[in-house]
C-alpha positions as CSV (number, residue, x, y, z in Angstrom):
1,X,-0.2,-0.1,0.0
2,X,1.6,3.5,-1.0
3,X,1.5,6.5,1.0
4,X,-1.5,8.1,-0.4
5,X,-3.5,4.7,0.7
6,X,-2.1,4.7,3.9
7,X,-3.0,8.2,4.7
8,X,-6.4,7.7,3.2
9,X,-6.9,4.4,5.4
10,X,-5.8,6.0,8.9
11,X,-7.4,9.1,8.0
12,X,-10.8,7.5,7.8
13,X,-10.0,5.2,11.0
14,X,-9.3,8.6,12.7
15,X,-12.8,10.0,11.8
16,X,-14.6,6.8,12.7
17,X,-12.6,5.7,16.0
18,X,-11.6,9.1,17.4
19,X,-14.3,11.5,16.2
20,X,-11.7,13.7,14.8
21,X,-13.1,16.4,12.7
22,X,-10.7,17.1,9.9
23,X,-12.3,20.1,8.6
24,X,-13.9,23.0,10.6
25,X,-14.7,26.5,9.2
26,X,-16.2,29.3,11.2
27,X,-16.8,30.9,7.8
28,X,-19.2,29.9,5.4
29,X,-17.9,29.8,1.7
30,X,-20.1,29.0,-1.2
31,X,-17.1,28.3,-3.6
32,X,-16.2,25.1,-2.1
33,X,-17.3,22.0,-4.1
34,X,-19.0,19.3,-2.0
35,X,-17.5,16.1,-1.5
36,X,-17.4,13.5,-4.6
37,X,-19.4,10.6,-2.5
38,X,-18.3,7.9,-4.7
39,X,-14.7,8.9,-3.6
40,X,-15.5,9.1,0.1
41,X,-17.3,5.7,-0.2
42,X,-14.0,3.8,-2.0
43,X,-11.9,5.6,0.8
44,X,-14.0,4.1,3.3
45,X,-13.9,0.6,1.6
46,X,-9.8,0.9,1.3
47,X,-9.9,2.0,5.3
48,X,-12.2,-1.1,6.2
49,X,-9.9,-3.4,4.1
50,X,-6.6,-2.2,5.5
51,X,-8.0,-2.6,9.3
52,X,-9.2,-6.1,8.5
53,X,-6.1,-7.0,7.1
54,X,-4.5,-6.0,10.6
55,X,-7.1,-7.7,12.5
56,X,-6.4,-11.0,10.5
57,X,-2.9,-11.0,11.6
58,X,-3.9,-10.0,15.3
59,X,-7.2,-11.8,16.2
60,X,-8.1,-15.5,16.3
61,X,-10.0,-16.4,13.2
62,X,-13.2,-17.1,15.1
63,X,-13.4,-13.3,16.4
64,X,-13.3,-11.9,13.0
65,X,-16.6,-13.8,11.9
66,X,-18.7,-12.0,14.6
67,X,-21.1,-9.3,14.2
68,X,-19.2,-7.5,16.9
69,X,-16.3,-7.5,14.6
70,X,-18.0,-6.4,11.6
71,X,-19.5,-3.4,13.8
72,X,-16.2,-2.7,14.8
73,X,-14.5,-2.7,11.4
74,X,-17.6,-0.8,9.7
75,X,-17.0,2.8,9.4
76,X,-20.4,3.5,9.7
77,X,-20.9,2.1,12.8
78,X,-20.4,4.7,15.5
79,X,-19.2,3.9,19.2
80,X,-22.6,4.5,20.6
81,X,-24.1,1.9,18.0
82,X,-21.7,-0.8,18.5
83,X,-23.7,-2.3,20.9
84,X,-27.1,-2.2,19.2
85,X,-26.9,-5.1,16.7
86,X,-24.3,-7.4,18.7
87,X,-24.9,-9.8,21.4
88,X,-23.3,-8.4,24.5
89,X,-21.5,-11.3,25.6
90,X,-20.0,-11.6,22.1
91,X,-19.2,-8.1,22.0
92,X,-17.5,-8.4,25.3
93,X,-15.3,-11.3,24.2
94,X,-14.4,-9.2,21.2
95,X,-13.1,-6.0,22.9
96,X,-11.7,-8.1,25.4
97,X,-9.5,-10.1,22.8
98,X,-8.9,-7.2,20.8
99,X,-7.6,-5.3,23.5
100,X,-5.4,-8.1,24.6
101,X,-4.0,-8.6,21.2
102,X,-3.4,-5.1,20.1
103,X,-1.7,-4.0,23.4
104,X,1.2,-6.0,23.0
105,X,2.0,-5.1,19.3
106,X,0.6,-1.2,19.0
107,X,4.0,0.2,19.5
108,X,5.2,-1.6,16.4
109,X,2.0,-1.2,14.3
110,X,0.9,-5.0,14.7
111,X,2.4,-5.9,11.5
112,X,1.8,-2.4,9.6
113,X,5.1,-1.4,7.9
114,X,6.1,1.8,6.3
115,X,5.6,2.1,2.4
116,X,7.9,0.3,0.3
117,X,7.8,3.4,-2.1
118,X,8.7,6.1,0.1
119,X,9.2,5.0,3.7
120,X,6.2,6.6,5.2
121,X,5.0,5.5,8.3
122,X,3.2,7.5,11.5
123,X,3.0,5.2,14.4
124,X,0.0,7.6,15.8
125,X,-1.8,6.8,12.9
126,X,-1.4,3.3,12.5
127,X,-4.4,0.8,12.4
128,X,-3.4,-0.9,15.7
129,X,-3.4,2.7,17.7
130,X,-6.5,3.9,15.9
131,X,-8.1,0.3,16.9
132,X,-6.9,0.2,20.2
133,X,-8.4,3.8,20.7
134,X,-11.7,2.6,19.5
135,X,-11.9,-0.5,21.7
136,X,-11.2,1.7,24.7
137,X,-13.7,4.4,23.8
138,X,-16.4,1.6,23.3
139,X,-15.4,0.2,26.9
140,X,-15.6,3.6,28.4
141,X,-19.0,4.1,27.1
142,X,-20.3,0.5,28.4
143,X,-18.2,-0.5,31.2
144,X,-20.5,-2.5,33.1
145,X,-22.3,-4.1,30.0
146,X,-18.7,-5.1,28.8
147,X,-17.9,-6.1,32.3
148,X,-14.6,-3.8,32.1
149,X,-13.3,-4.2,35.5
150,X,-12.9,-8.1,35.3
151,X,-10.5,-8.5,32.1
152,X,-8.8,-4.8,31.8
153,X,-5.5,-4.2,33.4
154,X,-4.8,-0.7,35.1
155,X,-1.2,-1.1,34.3
156,X,-1.9,-1.5,30.8
157,X,-4.1,1.6,30.7
158,X,-1.3,3.5,32.5
159,X,1.2,2.4,29.8
160,X,-1.0,3.5,27.1
161,X,-0.7,7.1,28.9
162,X,2.5,7.3,26.9
163,X,1.1,6.2,23.3
164,X,1.6,8.4,20.3
165,X,-2.0,8.7,19.6
166,X,-3.6,11.4,21.2
167,X,-7.1,10.0,21.1
168,X,-5.8,6.7,22.4
169,X,-4.2,8.5,25.7
170,X,-7.4,10.1,26.2
171,X,-9.3,6.8,26.1
172,X,-7.0,5.1,28.5
173,X,-7.4,8.4,30.8
174,X,-11.2,8.1,30.5
175,X,-11.2,4.1,31.4
176,X,-9.1,4.7,34.3
177,X,-11.5,7.4,35.8
178,X,-14.3,5.0,34.8
179,X,-12.4,2.0,37.0
180,X,-11.1,4.0,40.0
181,X,-13.2,6.8,40.4
182,X,-12.1,10.5,39.9
183,X,-10.3,10.7,43.0
184,X,-8.1,7.7,42.8
185,X,-7.7,8.0,39.0
186,X,-6.4,11.7,39.7
187,X,-3.6,10.6,42.5
188,X,-2.4,7.7,40.5
189,X,-2.2,9.5,37.1
190,X,-0.9,12.6,38.5
191,X,2.1,10.3,39.9
192,X,2.7,8.9,36.6
193,X,2.8,12.1,35.0
194,X,6.2,12.7,36.3
195,X,7.5,9.9,34.2
196,X,5.9,11.3,31.1
197,X,7.5,13.2,28.6
198,X,6.6,15.8,25.6
199,X,3.0,15.6,24.4
200,X,2.2,12.6,26.6
201,X,3.1,14.8,29.6
202,X,1.2,17.8,28.5
203,X,-1.8,15.6,28.0
204,X,-1.9,13.9,31.0
205,X,-2.1,17.2,33.1
206,X,-4.7,18.7,30.9
207,X,-6.9,15.4,31.3
208,X,-6.5,15.9,35.0
209,X,-7.7,19.2,35.1
210,X,-11.0,17.9,34.1
211,X,-11.2,15.9,37.5
212,X,-9.4,19.1,39.6
213,X,-10.9,20.4,42.5
214,X,-10.0,22.7,45.6
215,X,-9.1,19.6,47.4
216,X,-6.5,18.2,45.0
217,X,-5.2,21.6,43.4
218,X,-2.1,21.6,45.7
219,X,-1.1,18.1,44.8
220,X,-1.1,19.4,41.3
221,X,1.0,22.2,41.8
222,X,3.3,19.9,43.5
223,X,3.7,17.9,41.0
224,X,4.3,20.5,38.2
225,X,7.0,22.1,40.5
226,X,8.6,18.8,40.5
227,X,8.4,18.3,36.7
228,X,9.7,21.9,36.2
229,X,12.9,20.9,38.2
230,X,13.5,18.1,36.1
231,X,11.8,17.9,32.8
232,X,13.0,19.2,29.5
233,X,11.8,22.9,28.4
234,X,9.6,21.4,25.6
235,X,7.8,19.2,28.1
236,X,7.2,22.0,30.5
237,X,6.1,24.5,27.7
238,X,3.4,21.7,26.7
239,X,2.3,21.4,30.3
240,X,2.3,25.3,31.2
241,X,0.2,25.9,28.0
242,X,-2.7,24.0,29.7
243,X,-2.3,25.7,32.5
244,X,-3.0,29.3,31.8
245,X,-6.7,29.1,33.3
246,X,-5.7,27.6,36.5
247,X,-6.6,29.5,39.6
248,X,-3.6,29.7,41.8
249,X,-2.2,31.7,44.7
250,X,0.7,33.8,44.7
251,X,2.8,31.2,46.8
252,X,1.6,28.4,44.2
253,X,3.0,30.5,41.4
254,X,6.2,30.9,43.0
255,X,6.4,27.2,43.6
256,X,5.6,26.7,40.0
257,X,8.2,29.0,38.8
258,X,11.0,28.0,41.0
259,X,12.0,25.1,39.0
260,X,12.1,27.3,35.9
261,X,14.9,29.5,37.1
262,X,17.6,26.9,36.0
263,X,16.8,28.3,32.3
264,X,17.8,32.0,33.1
265,X,20.5,33.1,31.3
266,X,20.7,30.4,28.6
267,X,20.9,31.8,25.1
268,X,19.7,28.6,23.7
269,X,16.6,28.5,26.0
270,X,16.0,32.1,25.2
271,X,12.8,31.6,22.9
272,X,11.3,28.8,25.6
273,X,12.0,31.4,28.3
274,X,10.1,33.9,26.7
275,X,7.1,31.3,26.1
276,X,7.4,30.1,29.9
277,X,7.2,33.9,30.9
278,X,4.1,34.4,28.8
279,X,2.3,31.5,30.3
280,X,3.3,31.9,33.9
281,X,2.1,35.7,33.7
282,X,-1.0,34.5,31.9
283,X,-1.7,31.8,34.8
284,X,-1.3,34.7,37.4
285,X,-3.3,37.2,35.7
286,X,-6.2,34.9,35.5
287,X,-5.8,34.0,39.1
288,X,-5.9,37.9,40.1
289,X,-2.0,37.9,40.9
290,X,0.5,40.9,40.1
291,X,3.2,39.0,39.1
292,X,5.7,41.7,39.9
293,X,4.6,41.0,43.7
294,X,6.1,37.4,43.5
295,X,9.5,36.1,43.7
296,X,9.3,34.8,40.0
297,X,12.6,34.6,38.4
298,X,12.6,34.3,34.8
C-alpha cells in the first residue's frame, strides 16, 4: 500500500475511531465544492480493508466472523451504535480479545509497516493505535455491560498514557477514571505524569484538569513544581500551555516557577524562556495575581 493509501485509510480510521473533525470552518464559503460521495465511499472501503488485514494477523479467526467484529471495522457504525446489533456477550469477548492482542503490538504497528515506495509511516496513525483507541472508547461508554473491571489491566492503561496517538491516550485516561473513580484516578495519573515526556506529559496534565477541585489543586501544583525542576523545556512548555486557566495563589505561582529559574541566562533556551514567561504571567493574571509582587525569577 502506498503513502496516499495509508494516509487515506488511517485518516478515515481516525474519523471513525476518534471522532476527529478534519475540516472545521467558522466562515461559510459558497465556492467550496461538495465532496465526491463515490470517492468517500472508496476511501471508507480502503480503510475497512486495511483494518481487516491487520485484524486477521492479530485476532483469532473465530473473532473475525462475529457481528461485533463487523460492527467494529465498519466505518458507519459509531461507538454508541456498537452494541445495538451485537450480542453483549459476543461484544465483550471481542473487545476483550482485541485489547489483549493489540496492546502487545501497538507500539510497532501490529504488522503494519512503512510503505516500500517512500518509507512513510506514522505510529500515531497506525491501524493498531486507532483500533485500540476505538476499543477503549467503547469500553468507557459501556463499562458495566462489557464487565470492564473483570478483564482490563490498570497497568496496561497506564502504559497507554504514553502512546503516540492523542485519542488513545485520552481513551486510556477515561477508562482509568471509570475504573478507579475520579479521586483515585487523579492521584494515580498525577504520580505517573512525572515519568511522561513531551505531548504525553502535557496531555496527562490537561486531562487531570477535568477532575480537578479545591481538594487536590495543591497536589497538582506540587507535581508540576517537581516536573519543572527535572524535565526538558519542551515538556514544561506543553504543560504550562494547558495551565493558563488554572486558579492559583501567589505562593503556588512561586512554587511552579522556582524550577524554571535553571533556564535563566541560557541563550539556547531564550525562546522557551519567553514562552514560559508568557504562560506563567497568564496564569497569574487569570488568578488575579500581580506577577511583579512574587519572587518569580525569569
